[in-house]
Structures are given as C-alpha cells and as structure tokens.
C-alpha positions in Angstrom: 14.5 6.2 -9.9 11.2 7.3 -8.4 11.1 10.4 -10.5 12.0 8.5 -13.7 9.2 6.0 -13.0 6.7 8.7 -12.2 6.2 7.5 -8.6 5.6 9.7 -5.6 7.9 8.9 -2.6 5.3 7.1 -0.5 4.5 4.8 -3.4 8.1 3.4 -3.3 7.4 1.6 -0.1 3.8 0.6 -1.0 4.7 -1.0 -4.4 7.5 -3.3 -3.2 10.3 -2.0 -5.4 13.3 -4.3 -5.4 16.8 -4.0 -6.9 18.3 -7.1 -8.6 22.0 -7.3 -9.3 23.7 -10.1 -11.2 25.9 -12.1 -8.9 26.0 -12.5 -5.1 26.8 -9.0 -4.1 24.1 -6.3 -4.1 26.0 -3.2 -5.2 22.9 -0.9 -5.5 19.9 -0.1 -3.3 17.0 2.3 -3.5 16.9 4.9 -0.8 13.4 4.6 0.7 13.0 8.3 1.7 14.4 10.0 -1.4 13.9 7.4 -4.2 17.6 7.8 -5.2 19.7 4.9 -6.5 22.6 4.5 -4.1 25.6 2.2 -3.7 25.0 -0.5 -1.1 28.5 -2.0 -1.1 32.0 -0.8 -1.9 32.6 -1.2 -5.6 36.2 -2.3 -6.3 36.8 -1.8 -10.1 40.1 -3.7 -10.0 38.4 -6.8 -8.5 35.3 -6.7 -10.8 36.9 -5.8 -14.1 40.5 -6.8 -13.9 41.6 -6.5 -17.5 38.5 -4.9 -19.1 38.9 -1.2 -20.1 35.2 -0.4 -19.7 33.6 -1.7 -16.5 29.8 -2.0 -16.5 27.6 -3.1 -13.6 24.0 -3.9 -14.5 21.0 -4.1 -12.2 17.3 -4.3 -12.6 14.5 -2.4 -10.8 11.5 -4.6 -10.1 8.2 -2.8 -9.4 5.2 -4.9 -8.1 1.7 -3.8 -9.1 0.4 -1.9 -12.1 2.2 1.1 -13.5 
C-alpha cells in the first residue's frame, strides 16, 4: 500500500493512515514497518458469503494530510 501510494515507510505512521472495513470486524490492517496490507482477522468464506460464488471483501485506506 505504501509503495502504491508513493509513501516512504516512516510517512505511514506520520500521516495517520487508517483502514476502514464495512461491518463490525476489521479484516485488514496495514503493517506499520513494511507498509503491506495484511489480514487482521481470520476470514471465513463460508460464514461471510454462504451462497455467493464470488466472495468480495471491500476496505478503504484513509490517508490524513496532503498527498
């Protein structure tokens, strides 16, 4: 994520980057030292997408400050 946004790793912590998932469970997080998008919770496809063939989880990355 840091690479895609053109940010250096120290800037991740300084800018206040947050992950927003729809729903109560935060499935994704941003690793502070590497800038990688990681899973924060176990993702159970059968529970989330019971009868749907294509299962999609959406999240947003919020960056505070100017880009």
